[in-house]
N, C-alpha and C positions, 0 to 999 in steps of 0.2 A: 694502355691499348691491349684489349684481350686478343689472343691468337684466334685464327679462324676455327680451330678445333673446338674452342669454347662454345662458339655460337652453334656449331654443328651438334655438339653434345646437348645443348639446350633444345634445339629443334627435335632431335631424337627423343629427348625426354618428354617433351610436350606432345609430340605426335603419337609416339608409341607407348608412352607411360612405361619406359624401360625400367625393368626391375630384375635384378639378378637372382636366380634361384639357388637353392642349396640342398645338399643331401642331409646335412646335419647342422643344427644351429651352432654358431660359434660362441654362444653365451657361455662365459666362464672360462674360455680357452686362454691360458696364460703362457703356453709354450708349445711349439710344434717343431719337430726335428725330422727332416727327410733323409739325413745321412748321405746326401749326394755330393758333399764337398770333396775336392781333390786334394786339398791341403788346408792348413790352418785350423781354426776352431770350428766347433759344432755350432751352426747358426740357428738361432730361433726365428723361424719363418713368420711368426706372428707379428713382431715389431722389432726384432733384433735386440731385445733387452736381456732376455734370459739365455744368453749364449753359454756354451760349454767349452771349457779349457781342455783341449785334447792332449793326452800324453800317451805315446806309444800305441796309437790305433792304426789299423790297416784300412786305408781308403780304397774306394772304387771296387768294392766287392759286389757280387750279385745280390740284389735285394728282393724283397717281395714286390716293390715298385722301384724301378730304376736301380739305384745302387744302395749299398749299405756299408756299415763299419764292421771290421772284424776285430775282436778283442782276444788277445792271446794269453790272458791270465795276469798280465802286468799292465795292460793299457787301461785308460779310464777317460771319461769326459765329465769334468766337474762343472756344475751348473751354477749360474747366478740364480737367486730365488726371489727376485722382486715380484710382489704380488701373490706369493704362495700364502695360502690360508692356514689357519691353526686348528680349524674344526671340520672342515670339508675339503676332500680332494679326491681326484681320480687320475689314474695313470693308465695309458693304453700304449702298447708296443708290440711289434712283431719280433720273434726271437728264433734262432736256429742254432743247434749244436750237434756235434757228432761224437763227443768224447764223454763217457759216463763218469765224470769226476764228481766228487762229493762236495756239497756246501759251496756253491758259487753264487755271487750276488750279481743279478742282471741289472736291477735298479735298486738304489738304496737312498734312504733319507732319514736323518735323525742322528743319534749318537750310538755309543756302544751299549746295547741293551737299554737304551733310553729313548722312548718315544719313536720306536721304529715303524717306518712305513716303507715296505721294500718288497721286491719280487726276487725270489731265490730259485736256484736249481739245486735240489737235494736228491741225488740219485744214489741209493745205497741198498742194502739188503731189504729194507722195508719199502723200497720203491716209492718214496714220497713224491718224486718228480717235481713239477712246478709248484712252488709254495708262495703264498701271499702272507707276508709278516705284518702284523698289526698289534703292537703291544707297547705298554708304557715302560716295562722293565724287563722284558725277556723276549726271546725269539719264538713267539707263539703266533699261530695264525691258522691259515687254511691249506691243507694238503690236497693236491688234486690227483695224485697217483698217475699223472700223465707225464711220461718220460720225454726227454729231449735228445736222446742219443740215436735218433733214427734219421737224422739229416732233413727233417721236415720243418717247414716254417710253422710256428704256432703264434696265434694272436692271444695276448694275455691282457686282461683289464682287472685293475684292483681299485676299489672305491672305499671311501671312509666318510661317514656322516656325523662323526663326533662320538658315536657310541658303538657302531657296527661296521666291520669291514666285510666286503663281499667280493668274490672273485669269479670271473668268467674265463674260460679257455676255448678258443675257436667258437665263440658265440654261444657257448653252453654254460649256464650257471652252475658253478661247482659247489659253493656253500658260503658260509659266513663265520666270522669270529666276533663274539660280543665282548667289547671292553671299551670303557670310557677313558680317554686321555686326550692330551693336547698335542697336536701335530708339531713337530720341530720343523723350522724353516731353514735348517742348516744341513750341510753334508749331502745335498742332493747330487746324484751322479749316476751315470751309466757305467757298467763294467766292473764295479767293485762295491764293497760294503760302504755304509756312510762314513766310517772312520778309517777306511782303507783296508786292504787285504781281501781274502776270499774272492780273488779275481776270476772273472768269467772267461770262459773259453768258447767262443762262438760269435755269431753275427746278431746285430740289432738293426731294425729298420722301422721307419714310419712311427715315431713315438710322439705322444701328446700328453700334456699335463693340464688338468682342469681344476678350477676352484669350486666345482659342484659335483654332485653325484650324476654320473652318466645313467641315463635310462636304459631299459632293455632295448628300446627302439634305437637309441644312439649306438649302442654296442653292436647291434645287428648291422647298422649302417657302416660302422668302422670295420667290421669283419668282412662285409660285402661278399658273402659266399665263398670266402677264402682268398679273394683277390686283393683285399685291402682297399682303402679309400685314399686317394691322393689329397694333399693339402688344398688344392684348388677347389675340391668338392666339399671340404669341410668349412672353410671360411666364407663368410659373406663379405665381399670387398667393401661394400658400403651399406650402412644401415643406420637408422636413427630410432629413438623412442620419443614419445610425447606423453605429457601428463596434463590433464585438465585441471586447472587450479581455480576452483569455483569461487572462493572468497574474492579473488582479484579479477574474475572474469577473463582469465588468460589461459593460453595453452603454452606449456613450456616444452621446447624441443631440445633434444640432446643428441649429438653425434656419437655413435658407438662403433664407428667403422674400425676394422682391424685388418691385418694382413698386408701392410705396406711397410716394407723394410726401411725405405727412405723416409717414411713419415708422410703426413698430410700438411700442406701449407696453404690450401686455398679451399674455402667453402662457399657455396651459393645456395640459398634457400629460396624456393619459388612457391608462392601460394596462388592458386588459380592463375597461373602463367606469369605472374608478376614477381620480380626479384624483390624480396623483402628484407634480407639480411645477408651479410658476408661473414658473420661471426661463426665460430664453431658451435656455440649454443645460443639460443635466444628465446624470448618470450613474445607471444603474439596476442594482442588484445582483440577480442571479438565479442559477440553476443551469443545468447543461448540458442541451441538447436540450429547451428550453422554447419553446412557441408563444407569441408575443407579438402582441397586437392593439393597436397604438399609434396614437393620434390626436393631432394638434396643432391647437389652435384659437387664432387670433390676432385681435387688435383693432387696427385701423388708426388709432385715436385719434379717429375720426369716427363711432363707433357702428356700424361695419361689421365683421362677423365672417366670417372665412373658415376653412376647416378641411380637413385631408387625413388619411386613415388608411392604414396599412400593416400587413400581416400577414406574419410571418416566424418562422423558428425559429432559436434561438441556436446550434444545433449544439453540437459538442464544445468543452469548455474546455481542450483539449490539441490538439497538432498532429497532422496527418496528412501523411505523405510518400507521394505517389501517382506512379507511373510508368505511362505507356502506350507501347506499342511498335508501330511501323508500318513497312512497306517503303516504297520510293519511288514506289509507285503509290497511296500513302495507304491501303493495305489493312492491316487488323490482322495483326500478325506474332506467331505463337504459337511456343512452344518455346524461349523465351529462357532461358538459364541465368544464374543470378546468384550472386555471392559477395560478402559484405560483412563488413568488420571495423571496429570490434568489433560484436558482435551487438546488434540492436535488438529488445528484448522477445522474445527467443527466435528471431528470424528471422536466418539467417546464410547458408544455401545452399540451392539448389533449382533446379528447372526448371518453368517456367510452362506450364499447359495452355491458358490464354487469353492475352490481350495486356496484362494489367494486373498490376501489383505494388503493393499498398497496405500501408503500415506505420503502426501506432499508435505515436506518440511519447510517450505519457503516461509520465511519470516517468523518462525516459532521462537519461543523464549528458550535460551540455553538452560538446561536443568535435567533433573531426574524424572523419568516417566515410568509409571507402574502399569503392568500388563497382566490381565487375567485371561486365560484361554481355556475354555471347557467344552467337553462333549460327553454326553451320556455314554457310559461304558468304558471310558478312557481316563487315564490319569491326567488331572488338570495341570496346567503350566502357569506359574506365578513368578514373575521376575521383574527386575528394574533394568532400564537402560538409560544412560546419560546421552542426550541428544543436543544438537544444535542445528541451525538451518542448512548446514552444509554436510551433515552426516549422510553417508551413503551406505546403507546396511541392507543386506539380503540374507534372511535366515529361513532355510527350508527345514521344517520341523518334522520329526517322526513322533507320532502319538502311540503310547503303550496301552495295551488293553489292561484293565483292572485285574484280569485273571492271571497274568504273568508278572505283575509288578512286584518289585522288591526294593525297599528303601535301603540305600547303602550309605553308611556314615564314613566320612573322611575327616582327617585332621591334617592340615597342610602345614609342613615345616619347611624352612629354607635349608640351604646347604650347611648352615652353621647350627641347625637344630632349633631355631627360634620359630615360634608360631607365626603364621602369615595371616594377619587379621584383615578384614574388609577387602578381600581380593575377589573381583568378579571371575567366575569360572565357567567355562563352556564345556558341556559334555557332548561328545560327537560320536555317533554310531558309524563305525567304519564299514560295516557290511552294507548299510543303506546309503552311505554318503550323505547323511542328514544330521542336523543338530538334534540332540535329545532334550537339552535343558540349559538354562542359564541361572546360576545361583551365586550368591556372595558369601564368603566365609564370615563367621562371627568373630568376636574379639579374641577368641582362642584358636582361630584358624579352622574352626569346625564347619562342616558343610554336609548336606544330605542331598543325594541325587535319587530319583526314582528311575530304576533301570529294569530292563527285561531280565528276569532271573534265568531264562533259558539261553542267554547270550553272555559272551565274555569279551567281545572285541570292541571295546570303547576306548576313546582317548579323552583326555581332560587337559585344558590349557587355559591360560590367562596371559596377560602382558608379561609377567615375570616368571611364569612356571609352565612347564609342558611335560606332563606325564601321562602315561597310558596304561600299558599292560606289562606284566612280567611273564616271560616265556618259561613255564614250568615244564621241566623234563621229568616224567614219572617212569622210572624204569620198571621192567617186569619184576614182580615180587620174587624173593628168594625164600627158601626153606630155612627157618631159623635154627634148625638142628643139623642140617647137611651143608648149609651155606650155598647150595646150588639153586638154580632156577627151579621154581615149582613145576611140577609135571602138568602139562596141558595149558589151557588158556586162563585168563583172569578177568575180573570185573571190577568196576569202580563206580562210585557215585559221589559227586562233590556238592556240598551245600555251603551256603554262606552268601558273600556278595554276589556271586554268580552260581548258577546251578548247571551241571552237566553230568552225564553218566554214559557208560559204555559197557558192553558185554562181549564175551568171547574174543578178548584181545590177545593177539599172538605174542607181540613183543612190547616194547616201551611206547610211550605216547608223549606228545607235547600238547600243553594247554596254555592258552592265553588267559591269565587271571589279572583282575584289576589291582592296581598298585595302591599302597598307602591306605588300606582299609582299616578302620578301627576294629571291626569285627573280623574274625579270622575265618579261613575256610576249613571245612572238615571233610576228609576223604575216607569213605568206607571202602576197603580193599579186601577181596577174597578171591579164591579160585573158582572157576566155572564148574568144577566137579564136586565142590562142597567138601573137599578133604582137609581144609584148613579153617581155623577160626577166623571170622571176619574181624579185622582190626580197623580202628578209626584213627587215622593220622591227622595231624594238624598242619596247616600251611599259613604263613603270614608273609606279606610283601611290603616293602617300603619303597619310597620313591626312587632312590638311586639304583635299584636292582633291575637289570635287564633280564637276567636268567637266574634260575634256582633249580636245584635237582632234589628229587625225593627218591630214595632207594628203599622201598619198604621190604621188611622181612615178616613172614607169617609162620606161625606155629601150627604143626599138624594137630588135628583134633585129639584131645586127651593128653597132649604133651606139655600143656601150660595151663595156668589158672589165671582168672581175671584178678588183677590187683588194683586197689583204689589208692590214688595219691591225691591228698587234699592240700590245696594251696591257700594258706591263710595270711592275712595281714598281721604283722607282729604287734602293731599298736592296739588293734581292736580285737584280735583273735577271731575275726569273722572271715568267711570265705572271700577270696580274692576274685572279683568278677571279671576284671580286665584279662584280655588274652595274653598269655605268656607262653613262649615256646619252651618245650622240654625235649632235649636230645637224649635218646636212649642208646647205650652202647653195651655190647656183651664181650666179656672176657672169654677167650677160647684158647685151648692148648695149642692148636695147630695154625690158627690164623691171626693170633694176637687179638687186639680190640677191634670189634666190628660195629659200625654204626647201624642200628636196627631201624631207625626212623625218627621222625619228628612228630611231637604231639602238642596240642594246645588244649588248655583247660576250658571247661564250659563256664556258664555264668555263675555256677555254684562253686567255682574253684576246683572242680574235679577232673582228674585224668583217669580214664579207664584203659589200662594197659595189660596185655597178656604177657606174663613172664613165667619162667620155670623156676620153682622154688629151690632146685638144686644148682642153679647157675649163679654166676656172679655178674653184676651189672655196674655200669657207671651212669649216673644221671647228671645231666648238665642243664642248669637253669641260670639264666642271667650271668653266663660266663663263669659260674662256679660249679665244681663237680663234686659228686659224692658216690661212694662205693656202696652197693647194697646187694645182700643175699635175701631175696623177698620171701621170708618164711611166714610173715604176717599177712593179713588181708588188707590192712589199711595203714598208710603212712602219712605223715604230716610234714609239710615244708612251711616255714614261716618267712614271709617277705616284709621288709621295711616298706615305708610309703614310696621310696624311690626305687623299689624293686631290687634293692641290694639284699643278699641273703645273710641271715644270721649264722652263727658258727655251726659247723657240721654236727654237733651233738643234737641239734634239733630234729634230726631224722630218727625216728623210733625204730632202730634196727637192733634187736637184741641178740643178733647172731654174728656181730663182728668179732673176729677171733682175737685172742690174746696175742697170738703171733703177729698179726698185721698191725696191731697198735703199738707194741712195745719193743720189737726187736730191731736192731740196726739193720739197715738194708743189706750190708755185706753178707749176713748169714743167709738171707734169701738168695743172694747171688751165688753163694757157694752151693746152696742146695739145687739151684737151677743148673749150675755148671756140672755138678757131680751126679745128679739124678734126673735131669731133663725136665724138672717141673717148673712151671712159670712162677715168677715171684708173687703174683697175685693169688695163687692157689693156696687155700688154707690146709688142705690135706694132700700129702705127697706119699703115696703108698710105698714106692721104692725106698724113700728116706725113712719112713716108719719101720719097714722091715729091717733095714740096715741098723737102725738104732737099737731095736729090741735084741737082735742077735748080738750086737756089740756089748749091750748091757749084760746079757747072760755070760758072755765070754769073759768080760772084765770082772764080773762078780765071782766067777770060778777062779780067776787068777788071784784076786785079792784073798778069797777064802783059802786057797792053797798056800799062799805066802804067809798070811796072818792067821794065827790061831784065834778064831772069833766065835762068839756066841751067836745064837739066832737073832738076838736084838741088834748086835753089831752088824751082822749080815744085812738085816733090814735097813739099817742106816746107810750102809755102803750102796745097796741097790737103790734106795730112795735118792741118794746123792747123784747117782749116775742118771736116774730118770730126770731129776731136776736139770742136770747139765744138758742132756739131749733136748729137753723141752726149751730151755733158754736159747740154745743155738737154732731152734726152729725145726728140728727134725721130728719132733713128737708134738701133735696138737695138744691144746690144753685139756680137752675132754678126755683123751686117752690117758694123759698123765694122771688126772684125778682118779680114774677107774683103777689104774695099775697101782697107784700109791696106796689106795685103800686096801687092795688085795695084798700087797707086800707087807704093810704094817700089820694086818690081821694075821698073816702067816708068821711074822716074827714073834708076836705076843703069844699066840696060841701054841707055837711050837715049844 
């Protein structure tokens, strides 16, 4: 026998179609804490599952909404972590502090420098303030420079999507930290670090944990103009989802209600005013294109009933294939000619008068269908789709003008480095929110997309892979002689898989460049005033890279010469056409070794690099390094077929010193300690001066002690010269000149 309240609830539901509103969707909410307890544990208001074990907390403190907890540096609330994800998570909380203490953990999750996802307070001389930690192996993340020692409540949100952390403070986006790692589901707690210690001193209120990325709109709702949002406005007390199951002519209903601490023990589903099920989830058989008015009524076990109703149409119980066509201004594109094989329900060839092509898939044979889409002046599209009669697909395509088309080659590999053959890939234009193309990799994982060469913001995905763009940070160029930023502004031009350029740039820039391209990017960099030589740097990007940085150095006009480096295959002695990165580093007296930039060879295996003949460089190719003083115009590197380098003698450097090749390192260390010259320096003027003076004094001493002939004096002097050359204080070329003069003096005397 149902209580009277049940029938009242049904009546209200049917008459008013009662539906509870919400300020923010509860989708993905796995824990909410209002900190209003007066004793005991911290209670998860969502479902009472992820409660927190309290130790030494101060209850009933003034909060942003009602009450809060106070943590005194030793208190903590250790959470149960049921339902916590390993790839995506968001944490929102309000925090207040009055003491400027260093390195305090407000919320922590993970281990000691292992998969950290945490919110810290770090107030010190650098004024880091509120910090979001996101790192697989270190305490690195996002510094806000927003302090907590002013007794104000601050709203902090930290999100992670598997590769990027983002942070907001008081509804304002602070920044991001890019790093791919797996979230730990251990150690989650308020008031201290994930492994204990670094206790927080201050108050925490209205915290929520989600297994999804909160959107800007969600965060704005939670901040609520600085007033906060109570739990009652976040959760939807009753809700359900439905899925239209076309093959079985059914609609599947699933209860997703949350926010009931005591749980739900009674469900009633009504369709068009009739009770059809009392199960939590059920399936309803119907026919195509039926209007359904569905209501769910639940009982929370305490005699409280809630309900929600939804009105929808089942639509077709067969699939529709829909195409839409646009140009690159997002304007509908008419006149598309299409050809498809085999025929789909009589549709095979034609030209559209509008920008849509819709096909009914009812009763078609399951298989692969080939599509050709063409229009004069635009790049054609040719792809395959695997379809059955229940496929529901909607592709809105952007067509590229032939004048800006660029064919981009990819070779897709998995995380273990193996090629990914026969994988359908979709290219998506993020600017237009349209598909660009659909292609399938060949047996070696190779694929070609036609892209707009003036754009860079594309994404590429399949069922197994999802990659898109690498964020390249291009720093303002520095002077290769002073190591300071160049005077004035600078310019760049990128060619390769995407094209872009810029002039009169004041500082550094960020560019989105396509990942995993077989062909490299080439970036010409110069200063706007024309006081430096234009250098062409090379960029490459592979699938796992979210960010890369290029810090280019430029030589002033007349201070360096163009040097040619040829990359050859060892087996054939022919130029290596594949793109290989070369890292160039400069040895300096005052700044140690400085990375000058990254270069990529062209199709003839050639690197064109400006270098100073009087300087000493390190070249790194394929993880192997070589020292070079570039006195020649052309140098050769030989690569094996697997890109492994042959031994260092293959670099044609006739200027490598006798000192650097033959002397124990300890002599270089003595010279560095005694005379302040770097070990890498071939000529150390203070050491040479000391050596020559010492040789003269020692020769005088020996002549004064021993009664010697000129020939004997020559032998003594030559011996001393040899000694100081061996210990590295005199370079080989000076030894040769001096020894000739000394011997000539001895004989002719």
